[in-house]
C-alpha positions in Angstrom: -41.6 -82.1 29.9 -43.2 -83.3 33.1 -41.5 -86.7 32.7 -38.1 -85.0 32.2 -38.7 -82.9 35.3 -39.5 -85.9 37.4 -36.5 -87.6 36.1 -34.2 -84.7 37.0 -35.7 -84.6 40.5 -34.6 -88.3 40.8 -31.1 -87.5 39.8 -30.9 -84.4 42.3 -32.3 -86.6 45.3 -29.8 -89.4 44.5 -27.1 -86.8 44.5 -28.2 -85.2 47.7 -28.1 -88.6 49.5 -24.6 -89.3 48.1 -22.1 -90.4 50.8 -18.5 -90.5 49.7 -17.0 -93.8 50.4 -13.4 -94.1 51.9 -10.9 -96.3 50.3 -7.8 -98.2 51.9 -4.4 -98.5 50.7 -1.3 -100.5 51.8 2.2 -100.2 50.7 3.9 -103.5 51.0 7.6 -104.4 51.5 7.7 -106.0 48.1 7.6 -102.7 46.4 3.8 -102.8 45.4 1.0 -100.5 46.5 -2.5 -101.9 46.9 -5.3 -99.4 46.5 -8.8 -100.6 48.0 -11.7 -100.0 45.6 -15.2 -99.4 46.5 -18.2 -100.8 44.6 -21.5 -98.9 44.5 -24.7 -101.0 44.2 -26.7 -100.6 41.0 -29.9 -98.6 41.6 -32.9 -97.6 39.3 -32.0 -93.8 39.3 -28.6 -94.5 37.9 -29.8 -97.1 35.5 -32.6 -94.7 34.3 -29.9 -92.1 34.0 -27.8 -94.4 32.0 -30.5 -95.1 29.6 -31.4 -91.5 29.0 -27.7 -90.8 28.4 -27.6 -93.5 25.7 -30.8 -92.4 24.2 -29.7 -88.6 23.8 -26.0 -89.0 23.1 -26.7 -87.6 19.7 -25.0 -88.2 16.3 -22.0 -90.3 17.3 -20.1 -92.4 14.9 -18.2 -95.5 15.8 -15.3 -93.9 14.0 -15.0 -91.3 16.6 -13.9 -94.0 19.0 -10.4 -94.0 17.3 -10.1 -90.4 16.6 -7.5 -89.9 19.3 -5.1 -91.7 17.0 -5.2 -88.4 14.7 -2.5 -86.0 15.7 -4.8 -83.0 16.3 -7.7 -84.8 18.0 -8.8 -84.9 21.5 -11.5 -87.6 21.4 -11.6 -90.2 24.2 -13.7 -93.4 23.9 -17.4 -92.7 24.2 -18.2 -94.0 27.7 -21.3 -94.2 29.8 -19.5 -93.7 33.1 -22.9 -94.1 34.8 -22.3 -97.8 34.4 -19.0 -97.6 36.1 -19.1 -99.3 39.6 -15.7 -99.4 41.0 -13.9 -96.4 42.2 -11.1 -95.4 44.7 -9.6 -92.4 46.5 -6.8 -90.2 45.6 -5.7 -86.9 47.0 -4.2 -83.7 45.3 -2.3 -80.9 46.9 -0.7 -79.9 50.1 -2.4 -80.3 52.6 -4.2 -83.1 50.8 -7.6 -82.7 49.2 -9.6 -85.8 48.8 -11.3 -87.1 45.7 -12.9 -90.2 44.5 -11.9 -91.4 41.1 -12.6 -94.0 38.5 -9.2 -95.9 37.7 -9.9 -96.0 34.0 -7.8 -98.1 31.5 -9.9 -96.7 28.6 -8.5 -93.1 28.9 -5.2 -91.5 30.0 -5.9 -88.2 31.6 -6.4 -87.2 35.2 -9.2 -84.8 35.7 -11.1 -83.4 38.8 -13.8 -80.8 39.2 -12.4 -77.3 39.8 -13.4 -74.7 42.3 -13.8 -72.5 39.3 -16.6 -74.6 38.0 -19.6 -72.3 38.5 -22.0 -73.0 35.7 -22.3 -76.8 35.8 -24.7 -78.4 38.3 -22.5 -81.5 38.5 -19.7 -79.6 40.2 -21.9 -78.6 43.1 -22.4 -82.3 44.0 -18.9 -83.4 44.0 -15.6 -82.3 45.6 -13.8 -79.6 43.9 -10.0 -78.9 43.8 -9.0 -75.6 45.3 -5.8 -74.4 43.9 -5.6 -71.5 46.4 -5.4 -73.9 49.4 -2.6 -76.0 48.2 1.1 -74.9 48.9 2.4 -77.2 46.1 0.2 -75.9 43.3 1.8 -74.6 40.2 0.0 -72.7 37.6 -0.3 -74.2 34.1 -3.2 -72.7 32.4 -3.0 -74.7 29.2 -6.7 -75.2 27.9 -8.1 -78.7 27.9 -11.3 -80.2 26.4 -12.3 -83.8 26.3 -15.3 -84.4 23.9 -17.9 -86.9 24.5 -21.0 -87.8 22.7 -23.3 -85.2 24.3 -20.8 -82.3 25.0 -17.4 -81.7 26.4 -15.7 -81.7 29.8 -13.5 -78.6 29.5 -11.1 -76.6 31.6 -7.5 -76.1 32.0 -4.4 -77.9 33.1 -2.7 -77.4 36.5 0.2 -79.1 38.3 0.2 -80.3 41.9 1.3 -83.3 44.0 -1.0 -86.2 43.4 -1.1 -88.9 46.1 -2.4 -92.5 45.1 -2.4 -94.6 48.2 1.1 -94.1 49.7 2.8 -92.9 46.5 3.2 -89.3 45.9 3.6 -88.2 42.3 5.1 -84.7 42.5 4.3 -82.0 40.0 1.6 -84.0 38.2 -0.1 -82.4 35.3 -4.0 -82.8 35.6 -7.1 -81.1 34.2 -9.3 -78.9 36.4 -12.7 -79.3 34.8 -14.6 -76.1 34.8 -17.5 -77.5 32.8 -19.3 -80.9 33.1 -22.2 -81.0 30.8 -25.3 -83.1 31.0 -26.4 -85.7 33.5 -23.6 -88.2 33.1 -21.4 -86.7 35.9 -24.3 -85.1 37.8 -25.3 -88.4 39.3 -22.0 -90.2 39.2 -20.7 -91.5 42.5 -17.3 -90.4 41.9 -15.6 -87.0 41.4 -13.2 -87.5 38.5 -11.3 -89.9 36.3 -7.7 -91.2 36.6 -6.7 -92.6 33.2 -4.4 -95.7 33.0 -4.2 -96.0 29.3 -1.3 -95.2 27.1 0.3 -91.7 26.6 -0.8 -91.9 22.9 -4.3 -91.1 23.8 -3.5 -88.5 26.5 -5.3 -85.1 25.7 -2.9 -82.2 25.5 0.0 -84.5 25.3 -0.1 -84.7 29.1 2.1 -87.4 30.9 -0.2 -89.9 32.5 0.0 -90.5 36.3 1.0 -94.2 35.6 3.9 -93.0 33.5 5.3 -90.7 36.2 5.0 -93.6 38.7 7.1 -95.7 36.5 9.7 -93.1 35.3 10.2 -91.7 38.9 10.9 -95.2 40.2 7.8 -95.2 42.6 6.9 -98.8 41.7 9.0 -101.9 41.7 7.8 -103.3 38.3 6.0 -101.5 35.5 2.7 -103.5 36.1 -0.5 -102.8 37.6 -3.4 -105.3 38.1 -7.0 -105.3 39.0 -9.1 -107.5 41.2 -12.9 -106.6 41.1 -15.0 -108.2 43.8 -18.2 -109.5 42.3 -19.8 -110.6 45.8 -22.4 -108.0 46.3 -22.6 -108.9 49.9 -18.9 -108.1 50.6 -18.1 -104.6 51.6 -14.6 -104.8 49.9 -15.2 -103.7 46.3 -11.8 -104.8 44.8 -8.2 -103.8 44.6 -5.8 -102.3 42.3 -2.1 -103.1 42.8 0.5 -100.8 41.4 3.9 -102.5 40.8 2.8 -106.1 40.7 0.0 -108.4 41.5 -1.6 -109.9 44.6 -1.5 -113.7 44.5 -4.4 -113.9 46.9 -6.8 -112.7 44.2 -6.2 -115.1 41.3 -5.9 -118.8 40.7 -3.5 -120.5 38.3 -1.5 -118.7 35.7 -2.3 -115.6 33.7 -2.8 -116.0 30.0 -0.9 -113.1 28.3 -1.6 -111.5 25.0 0.4 -108.7 23.3 -0.9 -105.2 23.0 -1.4 -104.8 19.2 -2.3 -101.0 19.2 -1.0 -98.6 21.8 -3.4 -96.1 23.2 -5.9 -98.4 24.7 -5.0 -101.8 26.1 -6.0 -103.5 22.9 -5.2 -107.1 21.9 -6.4 -109.8 19.4 -9.0 -112.4 20.4 -10.4 -115.4 18.8 -14.1 -116.6 18.2 -16.9 -116.3 20.7 -19.0 -119.4 21.6 -22.6 -119.3 22.9 -23.5 -122.5 24.8 -20.4 -124.1 23.4 -21.3 -123.3 19.8 -19.0 -121.0 17.8 -20.6 -118.0 16.3 -17.8 -117.8 13.6 -17.8 -114.0 13.5 -14.3 -113.8 15.0 -13.0 -117.1 13.7 -10.4 -115.0 11.7 -9.8 -112.7 14.7 -11.2 -109.7 16.3 -9.7 -106.9 18.3 -10.5 -106.3 22.0 -9.9 -103.6 24.7 -9.7 -104.2 28.4 -11.5 -101.2 29.9 -12.0 -100.8 33.5 -14.0 -97.6 33.0 -17.3 -99.4 32.1 -19.2 -102.3 33.5 -20.6 -103.2 30.1 -19.4 -105.6 27.4 -19.7 -104.2 23.9 -19.2 -106.0 20.7 -20.4 -106.2 17.1 -24.3 -106.1 16.5 -24.1 -109.4 14.6 -22.8 -111.4 17.6 -24.9 -109.4 20.2 -28.0 -110.3 18.2 -27.1 -113.9 18.6 -26.5 -113.6 22.2 -29.9 -111.7 22.6 -31.6 -114.4 20.9 -29.9 -117.1 23.2 -30.8 -115.2 26.3 -34.3 -114.1 25.4 -33.3 -110.4 25.5 -35.7 -107.8 24.1 -34.5 -106.4 20.7 -35.8 -104.3 17.9 -37.5 -106.1 15.0 -35.8 -105.0 11.7 -37.9 -105.0 8.6 -34.9 -104.6 6.4 -33.6 -107.8 8.0 -36.9 -109.6 7.4 -36.9 -108.4 3.8 -33.4 -109.7 3.1 -34.2 -113.1 4.6 -37.5 -113.3 2.8 -36.3 -112.2 -0.7 -32.5 -113.3 -0.7 -32.4 -116.0 2.1 -32.4 -119.1 -0.1 -30.1 -117.7 -2.5 -27.5 -116.6 0.3 -27.8 -120.1 1.7 -27.2 -121.7 -1.7 -24.1 -119.6 -2.1 -22.8 -120.6 1.3 -23.5 -124.3 0.7 -21.4 -123.8 -2.4 -18.6 -122.6 -0.2 -18.7 -119.0 -1.5 -16.8 -116.7 1.0 -19.3 -115.3 3.3 -17.7 -111.8 3.0 -18.7 -111.9 -0.8 -22.2 -113.3 -0.5 -23.9 -109.9 -0.2 -22.0 -108.5 -3.0 -23.0 -111.3 -5.3 -26.7 -110.6 -4.9 -26.1 -106.9 -5.4 -26.9 -105.5 -1.8 -23.4 -104.7 -0.9 -20.1 -103.9 -2.7 -16.8 -105.7 -2.0 -13.5 -103.9 -1.6 -11.3 -107.0 -1.8 -11.4 -107.5 2.1 -15.0 -107.0 3.3 -18.4 -105.8 2.1 -19.2 -102.1 1.7 -22.4 -100.3 1.3 -23.8 -99.7 -2.2 -25.7 -96.7 -0.9 -23.9 -93.9 -2.8 -24.0 -95.9 -6.0 -27.7 -96.6 -5.6 -28.5 -92.9 -5.0 -26.8 -91.9 -8.2 -28.0 -94.6 -10.4 -31.5 -95.6 -9.2 -32.5 -92.6 -6.8 -32.8 -95.2 -4.0 -32.3 -94.0 -0.4 -28.6 -94.5 0.5 -29.7 -95.1 4.1 -32.1 -97.8 3.3 -29.5 -99.5 1.0 -27.0 -99.3 3.9 -29.4 -100.9 6.2 -30.1 -103.8 3.7 -26.4 -104.4 3.2 -25.9 -104.5 6.9 -28.8 -106.9 7.4 -27.4 -109.1 4.7 -23.9 -109.2 6.2 -25.4 -110.1 9.6 -27.6 -112.8 8.2 -24.6 -114.3 6.1 -22.7 -114.8 9.5 -25.8 -116.3 11.2 -26.4 -118.8 8.4 -22.7 -119.6 8.2 -22.7 -120.4 11.9 -25.7 -122.6 11.6 -24.2 -124.5 8.5 -21.0 -125.2 10.6 -23.4 -127.0 13.0 -25.0 -129.1 10.2 -28.5 -127.6 10.6 -31.1 -128.2 8.1 -31.7 -125.4 5.6 -35.2 -124.9 6.9 -33.8 -124.5 10.4 -31.1 -122.2 9.3 -33.6 -119.8 7.5 -36.0 -120.0 10.5 -33.1 -119.1 12.9 -32.0 -116.2 10.8 -35.7 -114.9 10.6 -35.9 -115.2 14.3 -32.7 -113.2 14.9 -34.3 -110.3 12.9 -36.4 -109.7 16.1 -33.4 -109.6 18.4 -31.2 -106.9 16.8 -29.9 -104.8 19.7 -31.2 -101.2 20.1 -28.3 -98.9 20.0 -30.0 -96.5 22.3 -30.4 -98.8 25.3 -29.6 -102.1 27.1 -31.7 -105.0 26.5 -34.2 -106.2 29.1 -34.4 -110.0 30.1 -36.6 -112.0 32.2 -35.1 -112.3 35.7 -36.7 -115.8 36.1 -34.6 -117.2 33.1 -31.4 -116.1 34.3 -30.3 -119.5 35.7 -31.0 -121.3 32.5 -29.2 -118.8 30.3 -26.2 -120.1 28.4 -22.4 -119.7 29.1 -20.8 -117.2 26.7 -17.2 -118.0 26.1 -14.4 -115.7 24.8 -11.2 -117.1 23.2 -8.1 -115.2 24.2 -4.5 -116.5 23.6 -6.0 -119.6 22.4 -7.8 -120.3 25.7 -11.4 -120.1 26.7 -12.8 -117.7 29.2 -16.2 -118.3 30.2 -19.0 -115.9 31.4 -22.0 -117.2 33.3 -25.4 -115.5 33.2 -24.5 -114.3 36.8 -21.7 -112.5 35.4 -23.3 -110.8 32.4 -26.8 -110.0 33.7 -27.5 -106.9 35.8 -30.2 -107.3 38.5 -31.8 -104.4 40.3 -34.2 -105.3 43.1 -35.7 -108.5 44.4 -38.8 -110.4 44.0 -41.7 -109.0 41.8 -39.9 -105.6 41.7 -36.7 -107.0 40.3 -35.4 -105.8 36.9 -32.9 -107.6 34.9 -30.8 -106.2 31.8 -28.2 -107.7 29.7 -24.7 -106.3 30.1 -23.9 -106.9 26.4 -24.4 -103.8 24.2 -23.7 -103.3 20.5 -21.1 -101.1 18.8 -19.9 -101.6 15.4 -16.4 -100.4 14.6 -15.5 -100.8 10.8 -12.4 -102.4 9.4 -9.4 -102.0 9.7 -9.7 -101.2 13.4 -12.7 -103.4 13.9 -14.5 -105.7 14.6 -14.0 -104.6 18.2 -15.0 -105.9 21.6 -14.7 -103.7 24.7 -14.4 -105.8 27.8 -15.5 -104.0 30.9 -16.1 -105.0 34.5 -18.4 -107.8 33.2 -15.2 -109.5 32.1 -12.6 -108.1 34.4 -14.7 -109.3 37.5 -14.5 -113.0 36.8 -10.9 -112.5 35.6 -8.0 -111.0 37.5 -6.4 -108.6 34.9 -2.8 -107.6 34.7 -1.7 -104.6 32.6 1.9 -105.2 32.0 3.4 -101.9 30.6 7.0 -103.2 30.7 6.2 -106.1 28.2 3.2 -104.3 26.5 0.7 -107.1 27.2 -2.5 -107.9 29.1 -3.0 -111.0 31.2 -6.0 -112.9 32.5 -6.5 -115.4 35.1 -9.4 -116.7 37.1 -10.2 -114.5 39.9 -10.2 -115.8 43.4 
């Protein structure tokens, strides 16, 4: 209890010294609007809060990530907004009331704390919208609730004029949040969220701000783009351009890929390489989402484990994984050498079932027939699936069988902990490998300077990997969520008109 109390004090103190950063905007003669973004520096209080959020986020299933595709659901992607670094300024009402907001391509609603938020501590540390002080306010009253892993942001819809830079979106529907649970928004350096995702995932069937910009002819082209400044010494945090792109902020041509599933800015990607070596996991394709609302880069546990091993990240030793390698490793390897489909290896040895497309846990069957714990059986199946990918990856590189089994055993000690980011040795950062994503058939490299978070200097420095694990089952998965770690090195274009996403090297 004492530790939690001290922890809360750290949060409250960090909030008390919060200074709201102003942002700049420019409306150009070419019909575009440029919004300056501010970037907050990473600090130990927020990183500690982030870890506590992940540890206590409760019983969340990866399937929840897509619940918004159901007609009656109101789930948004589970986010840890404490990791969000880039935010800008908007105003609501007449006269304008200022707020800082995350421009989030991973959600679609605009919400701001309400002056009627009385019982959430977070509301007392952020600017609150006062409907009674706006002459353009229109009562709506429709209830709203956006559920997260540890609670719900709830309130009601209202209508008022929203100003983004020099653009005024009249009669915009937004959520007045009257409840903001937990610590997530208590220590956040922003007031609310302005969603830039598709209408399909908007809670309450609300029309997103971006849609109104386009439909009311406020932008020249149905495009917006992000440039996130990764230089920690530069006071300019970045820029979002509504209506086009700023050629000063990218080099060469953009590589475009079509949006494959409306809701999020989701697209297909190819395999991922570590130090130039293919992992093989996404050789047949994976899905990815460009998400400006998080600084992290999230992917399947199988590949994150391989990355952890390559960068020396602290992981969780899995006894189930070691058991699978010890008892079945040689049999699995023999099957792969015989060119058995890697997806069928684990079903052949009886650890998983196979539905014709991919492995499925035999947990239910084992409980009924053998009285074996379903959870244990599921863990064994999962470990087998991961080990099959690891072995196949090494086989493709012509490694010896002895080396392949040793490699798989080593990876059992680097499985990512779903409750936290992985710590790494700051002194090893310069020697860590390049991680390469394949998008539109072209390579996109991430250096260790891109994917490692560093807080402090010298002996006090702490480093953590920006890669985290989340397993989305088929048919929607495997899935990668590309946050600021990816969007920083690569200028990103969200082309609503042509329903595609583009990436080019940032300048």
